C-alpha positions in Angstrom: 109.4 89.6 114.8 106.1 88.0 115.5 106.2 85.5 118.4 102.6 84.6 118.6 100.6 82.2 116.5 97.8 82.6 114.0 95.2 80.3 112.6 93.9 79.1 109.3 92.3 76.0 107.9 89.7 74.8 105.5 89.3 73.0 102.3 90.4 74.2 98.9 88.1 74.1 95.9 88.7 71.8 93.0 89.9 73.1 89.6 86.4 73.3 88.1 85.3 75.7 90.8 87.8 78.4 89.8 85.2 80.4 87.9 82.2 79.6 90.1 80.7 82.2 92.4 77.7 81.7 94.5 77.4 78.1 93.4 77.6 75.1 95.7 81.1 73.7 95.1 82.1 70.2 96.1 84.1 70.2 99.3 87.3 68.2 99.4 88.4 67.2 102.9 92.1 68.3 102.5 92.9 71.9 103.3 94.5 74.1 100.6 98.3 73.9 100.8 99.9 77.2 101.5 103.6 76.2 101.5 104.2 76.4 97.8 103.5 80.1 97.8 106.8 81.3 99.4 107.8 83.6 96.6 110.0 86.5 95.7 109.2 89.8 94.1 108.7 93.6 94.7 106.4 95.0 97.3 103.1 95.7 95.6 101.5 98.9 96.5 98.8 98.8 99.1 95.4 99.2 97.7 93.5 99.7 100.9 90.8 102.4 100.4 90.8 105.4 102.7 87.2 106.3 102.2 86.8 106.1 105.9 90.3 105.9 107.5 88.8 105.7 110.9 87.9 102.1 110.2 91.4 100.8 109.9 92.1 100.2 113.6 92.5 96.4 113.2 95.0 96.7 110.4 97.5 98.8 112.4 100.4 96.7 113.7 99.8 96.3 117.3 96.5 97.9 117.0 94.4 94.9 117.9 90.8 96.0 118.2 91.3 99.1 120.3 89.0 102.0 119.8 89.9 105.3 118.1 91.2 106.9 121.3 93.7 104.1 121.8 91.6 102.5 124.6 88.6 100.2 124.7 85.2 101.1 123.7 81.8 99.4 124.1 80.6 97.9 120.9 77.5 99.5 119.5 74.2 97.7 119.3 73.8 95.5 116.3 71.0 96.0 113.8 69.4 92.6 113.4 68.0 93.4 110.0 71.5 94.3 108.7 73.2 91.4 110.4 72.3 88.6 108.0 75.2 86.6 106.6 75.4 84.2 103.7 77.0 81.0 104.9 76.9 79.3 101.5 78.6 82.3 99.9 81.2 82.3 102.7 82.0 78.6 102.1 82.2 79.0 98.4 84.4 82.0 98.5 86.8 80.4 101.0 87.1 77.3 98.8 87.7 79.4 95.7 90.2 81.6 97.6 92.2 78.6 98.8 92.2 77.0 95.4 93.4 80.3 93.9 96.0 80.7 96.6 97.3 77.2 96.1 97.8 78.1 92.4 99.4 81.5 93.3 96.6 83.6 91.8 97.1 86.0 94.6 94.9 88.9 93.4 92.0 86.5 92.8 92.6 84.8 96.1 92.6 88.2 97.9 89.3 89.1 96.3 87.7 85.8 97.3 88.8 86.0 100.9 87.5 89.5 101.2 84.2 88.4 99.7 84.1 85.6 102.3 84.6 88.1 105.1 81.7 90.1 103.7 79.5 87.0 103.7 79.8 86.5 107.4 77.2 87.8 109.8 78.2 91.3 111.0 77.7 90.1 114.6 80.2 87.3 114.2 82.9 88.1 116.9 86.6 88.6 116.0 87.3 85.2 117.7 84.9 83.4 115.4 86.9 80.5 113.8 85.4 81.5 110.4 86.6 85.1 110.7 90.0 84.0 111.9 90.3 81.6 109.0 89.5 84.5 106.6 92.1 86.8 108.2 94.9 84.2 108.3 94.4 83.3 104.6 94.2 86.9 103.6 97.4 87.6 105.6 99.4 84.8 103.9 98.1 86.0 100.5 99.4 89.5 101.3 102.7 88.0 102.6 103.1 86.0 99.3 102.8 89.3 97.4 105.6 90.7 99.6 103.1 93.1 101.2 104.7 92.1 104.5 103.7 95.1 106.6 100.0 94.5 105.8 100.4 90.8 106.5 102.0 91.5 109.9 99.1 93.6 110.8 96.6 90.8 110.0 98.7 88.2 111.7 98.7 90.3 114.9 95.0 90.7 114.7 94.6 86.9 114.5 97.1 86.3 117.3 95.2 88.5 119.6 92.3 86.0 119.5 94.1 82.7 119.6 93.4 82.2 123.3 89.7 82.7 123.0 89.1 78.9 123.1 87.2 78.9 119.8 89.7 77.1 117.5 90.4 73.4 117.3 93.8 71.7 117.2 93.7 71.5 113.4 93.3 75.2 113.1 96.2 75.7 115.5 98.4 73.6 113.4 97.5 75.5 110.3 98.2 78.7 112.2 101.7 77.6 113.1 102.4 76.4 109.6 101.1 79.5 107.9 103.1 81.7 110.2 106.2 79.6 109.3 105.4 80.4 105.6 105.2 84.1 106.5 108.6 84.0 108.1 110.0 82.2 105.1 108.7 85.1 103.0 110.6 87.3 105.4 113.7 85.2 104.8 113.9 84.3 108.5 114.2 80.6 107.9 115.3 79.7 111.5 112.0 81.1 112.8 110.1 79.4 110.0 111.7 76.1 110.8 110.9 76.5 114.5 107.2 77.2 113.9 106.9 74.3 111.5 108.6 71.9 113.9 106.3 73.0 116.7 103.3 72.3 114.4 104.6 68.8 113.7 105.2 68.0 117.3 101.8 69.3 118.5 100.1 67.6 115.6 101.8 64.3 116.3 100.7 64.5 119.9 97.2 65.3 118.9 97.1 62.2 116.6 98.2 60.0 119.5 95.6 61.5 121.8 92.9 60.6 119.3 94.1 57.0 119.6 93.8 56.4 115.9 96.4 53.6 116.1 95.5 51.6 119.2 98.3 49.2 118.6 100.9 51.9 118.9 99.2 54.6 121.0 101.5 56.1 123.6 104.5 54.5 122.0 105.0 56.0 118.6 107.4 58.9 118.6 106.5 62.0 116.5 109.4 61.4 114.2 108.1 58.0 113.3 104.6 59.0 112.7 104.8 59.8 109.0 107.0 56.9 108.2 104.8 54.3 109.7 101.4 55.7 109.0 100.8 54.1 105.6 101.2 50.7 107.0 98.8 51.4 109.8 95.7 52.8 108.3 94.3 54.5 105.1 93.4 58.1 105.9 90.2 58.1 103.8 88.5 55.9 106.4 88.9 58.6 109.0 86.4 61.3 109.9 86.7 64.7 108.3 88.1 66.2 111.5 90.7 63.4 111.9 91.7 63.6 108.2 92.1 67.4 108.4 94.4 66.9 111.4 96.6 64.5 109.4 96.6 67.0 106.5 97.9 69.8 108.7 100.6 67.5 110.2 101.7 66.7 106.6 101.8 70.3 105.7 103.9 71.2 108.7 106.5 68.7 107.5 106.6 70.3 104.0 107.0 73.8 105.5 109.8 72.6 107.7 111.6 71.0 104.7 111.4 74.4 102.9 113.0 76.1 105.8 115.7 73.5 106.3 116.7 73.6 102.6 117.1 77.3 102.8 119.2 76.8 105.9 121.5 74.5 103.9 120.3 71.2 105.6 119.0 69.1 102.7 119.4 65.7 104.4 117.2 66.8 107.3 114.8 68.4 104.9 114.5 65.1 103.0 113.6 63.3 106.2 110.7 65.8 106.8 109.5 65.4 103.2 109.3 61.6 103.5 107.3 62.0 106.7 104.8 64.2 104.9 104.7 62.1 101.8 103.9 59.0 103.8 100.8 60.7 105.0 99.8 62.3 101.7 100.2 59.1 99.6 98.1 57.2 102.1 94.9 59.1 101.2 93.2 58.2 98.0 91.1 61.4 98.1 93.9 63.9 98.5 94.3 66.2 95.4 97.0 65.3 93.0 98.7 68.6 93.4 99.3 67.9 97.1 101.6 65.0 96.4 103.2 66.9 93.5 104.1 69.8 95.8 105.9 67.4 98.1 107.7 65.8 95.2 108.8 69.2 93.8 110.3 70.2 97.2 111.9 66.7 97.5 113.5 67.2 94.1 115.0 70.5 95.2 116.5 68.9 98.3 117.8 66.0 96.3 119.5 68.5 93.9 121.0 70.3 96.9 122.3 66.9 98.1 123.8 66.1 94.7 121.3 63.4 93.9 120.3 64.7 90.5 118.9 61.5 89.0 116.5 61.1 91.9 115.5 64.8 91.6 114.7 64.3 87.9 112.5 61.3 88.7 110.5 63.2 91.3 110.0 66.2 89.1 108.7 64.1 86.2 106.3 62.4 88.5 105.1 65.7 89.9 104.6 67.2 86.4 102.5 64.1 85.3 100.4 64.5 88.4 99.9 68.3 87.8 98.9 67.9 84.1 95.5 66.4 85.1 94.8 69.2 87.6 94.9 72.1 85.2 94.9 71.4 81.4 96.3 74.9 80.6 99.1 74.5 83.1 99.8 76.3 86.4 102.5 78.3 88.1 103.4 75.2 90.2 103.8 73.1 87.0 105.7 75.9 85.4 108.2 76.0 88.3 108.5 72.2 88.1 109.5 72.4 84.5 112.1 75.1 85.3 113.6 73.1 88.1 113.6 70.0 85.9 115.3 72.0 83.2 118.0 73.1 85.6 118.7 69.5 86.6 118.9 68.4 82.9 121.2 71.2 82.1 123.5 70.3 85.0 123.6 66.8 83.7 124.6 67.8 80.2 121.2 67.3 78.5 121.0 70.9 77.3 118.5 70.4 74.4 116.1 68.6 76.7 116.6 71.3 79.3 115.8 74.1 76.9 112.5 72.4 76.1 111.6 72.2 79.8 112.6 75.9 80.3 110.5 77.1 77.4 107.5 75.1 78.6 107.9 76.4 82.2 108.2 80.0 81.1 105.2 79.8 78.8 103.1 78.6 81.8 104.5 81.4 84.0 103.7 83.9 81.4 100.2 82.6 81.0 99.5 82.9 84.7 100.6 86.6 84.9 104.4 86.6 84.9 106.6 87.7 87.7 109.2 85.3 89.2 112.4 85.2 91.1 115.6 85.4 89.0 117.1 82.7 91.1 114.6 80.1 89.8 115.3 80.9 86.1 119.0 81.6 86.3 119.9 78.2 84.8 117.7 78.9 81.8 119.3 82.3 81.3 122.8 80.8 81.6 121.9 78.3 78.9 120.7 81.1 76.6 123.9 83.0 77.4 126.0 80.1 76.3 124.1 79.9 73.0 124.2 83.7 72.3 128.0 83.4 72.5 127.9 81.6 69.2 126.3 84.7 67.6 122.7 83.3 68.0 120.5 86.3 67.6 117.4 84.2 68.4 118.8 83.2 71.8 119.3 86.9 72.6 115.7 87.7 71.7 114.4 84.7 73.7 116.4 85.8 76.7 115.1 89.4 76.5 111.5 88.2 76.1 111.9 85.8 79.1 113.3 88.7 81.2 110.3 90.8 80.3 108.0 88.1 81.6 109.8 88.0 84.9 109.4 91.7 85.8 105.9 92.6 87.0 104.9 95.1 89.5 102.1 97.5 90.5 103.5 100.5 88.7 104.1 98.4 85.6 100.5 97.2 85.6 99.3 100.8 86.0 101.2 101.8 82.9 99.8 98.9 81.0 96.2 99.9 81.9 97.0 103.5 80.9 98.4 102.5 77.6 95.4 100.3 76.8 93.2 103.2 77.7 95.1 105.5 75.3 94.5 102.9 72.5 90.7 103.3 72.8 89.2 104.2 69.4 87.0 107.1 70.5 86.5 109.3 73.5 83.5 107.3 74.7 85.5 104.1 74.6 88.2 105.7 76.6 85.7 107.1 79.1 84.1 103.6 79.5 87.5 101.9 80.1 88.5 104.5 82.6 85.2 104.3 84.4 85.5 100.5 84.5 89.0 100.6 85.9 87.9 103.1 88.5 84.9 101.0 89.5 87.2 98.0 89.9 89.5 99.9 92.1 86.6 101.3 94.2 85.2 97.9 94.6 88.6 96.5 95.6 89.1 99.3 98.1 85.7 98.8 99.6 86.3 95.1 100.0 89.5 95.8 101.8 87.8 98.4 103.9 85.1 96.0 104.9 87.6 93.4 106.1 89.5 96.0 108.1 86.4 97.6 109.5 84.4 94.6 110.6 87.0 93.8 113.2 86.8 97.3 114.7 84.5 97.3 117.7 83.8 101.0 117.2 82.4 100.4 113.7 78.6 100.0 113.8 76.6 97.4 112.0 74.8 100.1 110.0 78.2 101.4 108.8 79.2 97.9 107.6 75.8 97.4 106.0 76.3 100.7 104.2 79.6 99.5 102.7 77.9 96.3 101.6 75.2 98.3 99.9 77.7 100.4 98.1 79.6 97.3 96.9 76.4 95.9 95.4 75.8 99.2 93.6 79.3 99.3 92.2 79.0 95.6 91.1 75.9 96.6 89.1 77.7 99.6 87.6 80.7 97.4 86.6 78.4 95.0 84.8 77.0 97.8 82.7 80.4 99.3 82.0 81.9 95.9 81.0 79.1 95.7 78.3 79.9 99.2 77.1 83.6 98.4 76.9 83.0 95.2 75.0 80.8 97.1 72.5 83.1 100.1 72.0 86.5 98.6 72.6 86.4 94.8 72.0 90.2 94.4 72.0 90.5 95.8 75.6 91.2 92.5 77.4 93.4 91.3 74.6 95.6 94.4 74.8 95.9 94.1 78.6 97.1 90.5 78.3 99.4 90.7 75.3 103.1 90.1 75.7 105.9 92.4 74.6 108.3 91.0 71.9 112.0 91.8 71.5 111.5 93.5 68.1 109.0 95.9 69.7 111.7 97.1 72.1 114.2 97.5 69.4 111.8 99.4 67.2 111.0 102.2 69.7 114.7 102.8 70.7 116.6 105.7 69.1 120.1 105.1 67.8 121.7 106.8 70.8 119.5 105.1 73.4 119.6 101.9 75.4 117.4 99.9 77.7 119.3 98.4 80.6 117.3 95.7 82.4 118.9 94.2 85.5 117.4 91.3 87.4 119.0 90.4 90.7 118.3 87.7 93.2 120.0 86.8 96.5 123.5 86.6 95.1 123.1 86.3 91.4 121.7 88.3 88.5 121.4 88.9 84.8 121.7 92.1 82.8 120.6 93.0 79.3 121.9 96.1 77.6 119.6 96.6 74.6 120.4 99.0 71.7 118.5 99.5 68.5 120.8 97.2 66.6 121.9 94.7 69.2 121.2 92.9 72.5 124.0 92.3 74.9 123.2 89.9 77.8 125.5 88.7 80.6 125.5 87.2 84.1 126.3 89.4 87.1 128.9 88.4 89.7 128.5 90.1 93.0 131.4 88.2 94.6 131.2 87.9 98.4 128.5 90.6 98.6 124.8 90.7 97.9 123.1 93.4 95.8 121.3 94.6 99.0 124.6 94.9 100.9 126.1 97.1 98.2 123.1 99.3 98.0 123.0 99.7 101.8 126.7 100.8 101.8 125.9 103.5 99.3 122.7 104.7 100.9 124.0 104.8 104.5 126.1 107.8 103.5 123.0 109.7 102.4 120.8 109.8 105.5 121.1 111.0 109.1 122.0 114.3 110.7 125.6 114.4 109.5 126.7 114.3 105.8 129.2 111.5 105.6 131.9 110.9 103.0 130.4 109.1 100.0 131.7 105.5 99.4 133.3 106.1 96.0 135.0 102.6 96.0 131.7 100.8 96.4 130.0 103.0 93.8 132.7 102.2 91.3 132.6 98.5 92.2 128.9 98.3 91.7 129.2 100.1 88.4 131.7 97.6 87.2 129.5 94.7 88.3 126.5 96.1 86.5 128.0 97.7 83.4 131.4 96.2 83.1 130.5 93.9 80.3 128.6 96.5 78.5 131.3 99.2 78.4 131.6 99.0 74.6 127.9 99.2 74.2 127.8 102.4 76.3 129.9 104.2 73.7 127.7 106.6 71.8 124.7 106.3 74.1 123.2 109.5 75.4 120.2 108.1 77.2 119.8 104.9 79.2 116.4 103.6 80.3 117.1 101.5 83.4 114.7 98.7 84.4 115.9 97.7 87.9 114.8 95.1 90.4 115.0 94.3 94.0 117.3 96.6 96.1 118.4 98.4 93.0 115.0 100.1 92.8 116.1 102.5 95.6 119.5 103.3 94.0 119.7 106.4 91.8 122.0 105.0 89.0 123.5 108.4 88.3 125.6 108.3 91.5 127.5 105.2 90.3 131.2 106.0 89.6 132.5 105.0 86.2 136.2 105.3 86.9 138.4 104.7 90.0 138.0 107.9 91.9 140.8 110.3 92.7 141.5 111.3 96.3 138.8 113.6 97.6 139.1 116.1 100.4 136.5 118.3 102.1 133.7 116.5 100.3 134.6 118.1 97.0 133.4 115.5 94.4 133.7 117.7 91.3 136.6 115.5 89.9 134.7 112.2 90.2 133.4 110.5 87.0 129.7 110.0 87.7 127.5 107.9 85.4 124.9 110.6 85.6 127.3 113.1 84.0 128.0 111.0 80.9 124.4 109.8 80.1 120.9 110.9 80.7 119.0 108.3 82.9 115.4 107.4 83.4 113.8 104.5 85.3 111.0 102.3 83.9 109.0 99.9 86.1 109.3 97.3 83.3 110.4 96.9 79.7 106.8 96.7 78.6 106.2 100.0 80.5 108.9 101.7 78.4 107.4 100.4 75.2 103.9 101.4 76.2 104.9 104.9 77.2 107.1 105.4 74.1 104.9 103.8 71.4 101.4 104.1 72.7 101.2 107.3 74.8 98.7 109.8 73.5 100.0 113.4 73.4 98.8 115.4 76.3 95.8 117.6 75.5 96.6 119.9 78.4 96.5 123.6 77.5 98.2 125.1 80.6 101.8 124.8 81.6 102.1 124.4 85.3 100.3 124.1 88.7 102.1 123.7 92.0 101.0 122.6 95.4 103.1 122.9 98.6 104.0 124.1 102.1 101.2 122.2 103.9 100.2 123.2 107.4 100.8 120.2 109.6 98.2 119.0 112.0 100.3 119.7 115.1 98.2 117.3 117.2 99.0 113.6 116.9 95.7 112.8 118.5 93.9 114.1 115.5 95.6 111.6 113.3 95.2 108.7 115.8 91.5 109.4 116.1 90.9 110.0 112.4 92.7 106.7 111.4 91.6 104.7 114.4 95.2 103.9 115.3 96.3 102.5 118.7 98.1 105.2 120.6 100.8 103.0 122.0 101.7 101.2 118.8 101.2 104.1 116.3 101.9 107.2 118.4 105.4 107.7 116.9 104.1 107.6 113.4 101.2 110.0 114.2 103.6 112.3 115.9 106.0 112.3 112.9 103.1 113.2 110.6 101.5 115.7 112.8 104.8 117.6 113.5 106.4 117.3 110.1 109.1 120.0 109.9 108.1 123.1 107.9 109.4 123.3 104.4 111.6 126.3 103.6 111.3 128.5 100.5 108.3 126.7 99.0 106.5 129.8 97.9 109.6 131.2 96.2 110.3 127.8 94.7 106.9 127.4 93.1 106.6 131.0 92.1 109.8 130.9 90.2 109.0 127.6 88.5 105.6 128.9 87.5 107.2 132.0 86.0 109.8 129.9 84.1 107.0 127.9 82.4 104.7 130.9 81.8 102.4 130.8 84.8 101.7 133.2 87.6 100.4 133.4 91.2 97.1 131.8 90.2 99.0 128.6 89.5 100.1 128.0 93.1 98.1 126.4 95.9 99.8 126.8 99.3 99.4 126.2 103.0 95.8 126.2 104.3 94.5 126.0 100.7 96.5 122.8 100.1 94.0 120.4 101.5 92.6 117.0 100.4 89.3 118.7 99.7 90.9 121.2 97.4 92.7 118.5 95.5 89.5 116.6 95.0 87.8 119.7 93.8 90.5 120.4 91.2 90.7 116.7 90.4 87.2 116.7 88.8 88.5 118.4 85.7 91.0 121.2 86.3 94.1 119.1 86.9 93.8 117.6 83.4 94.6 121.1 82.0 98.3 121.1 83.2 101.3 119.6 81.5 103.5 119.9 84.7 102.1 119.3 88.1 104.4 119.9 91.1 104.0 118.8 94.7 106.4 120.3 97.3 105.5 118.5 100.4 106.4 115.6 102.7 105.9 112.0 101.5 105.7 109.0 103.8 106.2 105.3 103.0 104.9 102.3 105.0 108.3 100.7 105.3 109.6 103.7 107.2 106.4 104.5 109.2 104.9 101.8 111.3 101.1 101.6 111.1 101.0 103.5 107.8 99.0 101.2 105.4 100.2 102.7 102.1 102.2 105.6 100.7 100.9 109.1 101.2 101.6 112.8 100.7 101.1 115.4 103.5 98.4 118.0 103.0 97.1 120.7 105.3 94.9 120.1 108.2 91.3 121.0 107.1 90.1 124.3 108.4 86.8 122.7 109.3 86.9 119.8 111.7 83.5 118.7 110.4 85.0 118.0 107.0 86.3 114.7 108.3 89.4 115.1 106.1 92.8 113.7 107.1 96.2 115.4 106.8 97.4 112.8 104.3 96.4 112.2 100.7 96.9 108.5 100.4 97.9 106.7 97.2 94.5 105.0 97.0 92.7 108.3 97.4 94.9 109.9 94.7 93.8 107.1 92.3 90.1 107.5 93.3 89.8 111.2 93.1 92.5 112.9 90.9 92.8 112.9 87.1 95.9 114.2 85.2 96.9 114.6 81.6 100.5 115.6 82.4 103.8 115.1 80.7 105.5 115.4 84.1 104.5 115.2 87.8 107.1 116.2 90.3 107.0 114.8 93.8 109.5 117.1 95.5 108.9 115.3 98.8 110.9 113.1 101.2 111.0 109.4 100.2 108.5 109.5 97.3 110.9 107.3 95.2 112.0 104.9 97.8 113.4 104.8 101.4 116.3 102.9 102.7 114.4 100.5 104.8 114.3 96.7 104.5 112.2 96.9 101.4 114.6 99.4 99.7 111.9 101.7 98.6 110.1 99.3 96.4 106.9 100.4 98.0 107.5 103.9 96.9 107.9 103.0 93.3 105.1 100.4 93.3 102.6 102.4 95.5 103.1 106.1 94.8 104.2 105.8 91.2 101.3 103.4 90.5 98.9 106.0 91.8 100.1 108.8 89.6 100.6 106.7 86.5 97.0 105.3 86.9 95.7 108.9 87.1 97.4 110.0 83.8 101.1 110.9 84.3 103.6 110.1 81.6 106.7 110.8 83.7 107.4 111.3 87.4 110.3 113.0 89.2 110.5 111.3 92.6 112.9 111.8 95.6 114.8 108.9 97.2 115.6 110.6 100.5 114.8 113.8 102.4 116.5 116.6 100.5 117.4 120.1 101.5 115.2 122.9 100.2 118.2 124.8 98.8 119.4 122.0 96.7 115.9 121.1 95.5 115.2 124.6 94.4 118.6 124.8 92.6 118.0 121.5 90.8 114.5 122.2 89.8 115.3 125.7 88.6 118.0 124.2 86.4 115.8 121.4 85.0 112.9 123.8 84.1 115.3 126.4 82.9 116.7 123.9 80.4 113.2 122.9 79.3 112.1 126.5 78.9 115.2 127.4 76.9 115.0 124.5 74.5 111.5 123.3 73.6 112.9 120.3 71.8 114.8 119.0 74.9 113.6 115.8 76.6 113.2 115.6 80.3 115.9 113.0 80.8 118.5 115.2 79.2 117.3 118.3 81.0 117.8 116.3 84.3 121.3 115.3 83.3 122.4 118.9 82.4 120.9 120.2 85.6 122.8 117.7 87.7 126.0 118.4 85.9 125.4 122.1 86.5 124.9 121.5 90.3 128.1 119.3 90.5 130.2 121.9 88.8 128.8 124.9 90.7 131.1 124.3 93.6 132.1 121.9 96.4 128.9 122.6 98.3 126.5 120.7 96.0 128.9 118.2 94.5 128.1 115.5 97.1 125.5 113.1 95.5 123.2 113.7 98.5 122.3 117.1 96.9 122.1 116.3 93.2 121.3 112.6 92.9 118.2 112.4 95.1 115.7 112.8 92.2 115.0 110.0 89.7 113.0 110.4 86.5 110.5 107.5 86.2 109.0 107.0 82.7 110.4 106.7 79.2 112.3 109.9 79.6 111.6 111.4 76.2 108.4 113.4 76.4 108.8 117.1 75.7 107.0 119.6 77.9 105.4 121.7 75.1 105.7 125.5 75.3 102.6 127.2 76.6 101.6 130.8 75.8 98.6 131.3 78.0 98.8 131.0 81.8 95.9 129.9 83.9 95.6 133.3 85.6 94.8 134.8 82.2 92.0 132.4 81.4 90.0 131.1 84.3 91.3 132.9 87.3 93.1 131.7 90.4 92.8 128.2 91.7 93.4 129.4 95.3 
């Protein structure tokens, strides 16, 4: 838990500035509100570029600005010619970023804040208020995307400079309030409330110290400040500094109300809201969306306090205020419509409620989708009522709304891949791929710049070099965008199109089903979709949360001792999720699961379909597992399934198999600390775990046998010292696209389980030449930047590539690592959810590929099911789900690995 404070303040841009760049934008005096951005959702994969990992010192938790050896280092001399900043660009990008942040356009806000950082003089110290403002806003942007580990790192970086004496009281208040918002994102509402309350108290004292109310100076208690302010003075007659101070005080009141509501204290929360509203409504220059945000929060507290009529009045006022801010609507307005709909529904006005729900969902969809199920559950409940009367339209509406809700990094990667497949000719496809790659490179360089410019060991010339490279990529992108527009004019339209219910039904086979399950804190909705029907129902988790049930199951699958599996919980969770779809399961041979939240880290095959008999000596052969009765695959979203099923271009690969594995670990943690610029004290354990990763047993035998099964030979295997990042990059230029199956047998690491690790990565061998500068990790961002596949299947036979059991339940694994491989051309992935034994991995993979080799018409999902059944029935030893359930198939599950008659070794020689 963070216990220090961070800073942030400065004005937001008006709506008309949202598309401006490099233009002088009018500067409102009120800071951009950050409180409305406390959101739910999956961890998005980290996109930090690793082009020069040594520059990431400041991003490591606890790393501060220490040098590469973990100690201090004298900053290099600055190059005056390269040190010029652009103050106008800095101001414009900060205004744009804060406007985008206030409207929950997180990706756009992130880009703007990074551009603002790049516009600062390179010599600006870490404690420069402008730099701290950038970092704090970037941190809360990452936090709002649930990239909590990255946000923690930046908050610590800011906190290290709070005592430098360079920030004013307004920035301090914003620091406390922003930190409160971050803790709310972490669902630590007590800490969030404490930070917000501290900001209110210190802000109130600062107002009194300014003697803005001479008639009450020294007498007015902080609690009375907001209530009495409107009668004392209009804020718009104050100076900019004084007005900003009041704005920060008001914002702290709003954040405290959010925390108190989540703590079940709506009356106290309403008191805080009234304090803040008194300040906001006293200023005739405050943006309308400020007051609207307070009224939306007030309505939620009135609802919680059973004052529905008052809540409806506040919501209608808020919506009216927001309509003038953005003619096309906004996420804030969309949420207000959804909350209003919930209140109308609770009051029996169901037709009016449905109209509000539909308006709100349309605005959420128009702004990118993705939303917590808890906010839309009343809408879904109303549609569930209507579907009970046999209303097919209600079922389709529910499915399409559920599709809008689910959005993640892996899903977006598949969308991009599907659009690329739709290109009309090879040149159009090449241009779209080049454009996507340029965008990723530019994004990575921007992130790298922000991380690097706070590292005292990074020279000004290095930073100037990054800037120069970004300018070059920007020019390249402009040319590529013109080519794409000429050759593929429907590119943007395809990226933005929504998926309709009929599209889902059309691509399903008669014996298939899509099972989408959306879960919140204690609630959820499931949709079981077959070709001829949609079944939807609400989930009841009773006195447990979805996360608690997943933890109970996963705790038996890790550690040094194999524990008895919790069959009762596995059966209970199956009944919660599938109990109302038992009839629909009849006749289904393949279920495509679209999970959310903690369910992302649960292999569904290890759910138990019937009350389990007594089990002794961990012999689970008599248990009725879901994975025995149906083939299972995971899709990041419903649209991902449709894209992969309907739009995937057949692989053009001519070779069957290539395998990589058995890396030689670094052995020296110092190599990793120095290469990544990590602080030795904070990041030493992670560096040690990577440097001394345990050797993998039987990898050569494993890969050799798999290559032989698929028609390959020794030339199809890259092992040990040959398995380096440099070798992968070399093959990635063209050779990797020639293989239908690509297999990695190595260690995988996730940020949630490894402090200081900025993104998922795969272990590779230490480079034989120290001068190469290569690391012993191939990070997800580097995989995207340097590798290209045209594979039916990529196997990640590595620990934790699918999802760990930490606080984030492996969402990072699915979003980060899967995103990387889908972007580079995979159609399906096999990923591991926990560290698996070599013996069981070899047994499972031999069974899978043996099935595929024996039956060329067999799809991968069914081959997985048969292999798992074979392992369970082979004897007590492998019947525990630890051995057979670790791997999950991610994709649409139906692509056939075509037979190959010519092996690589017979055509172009060995790749070793």
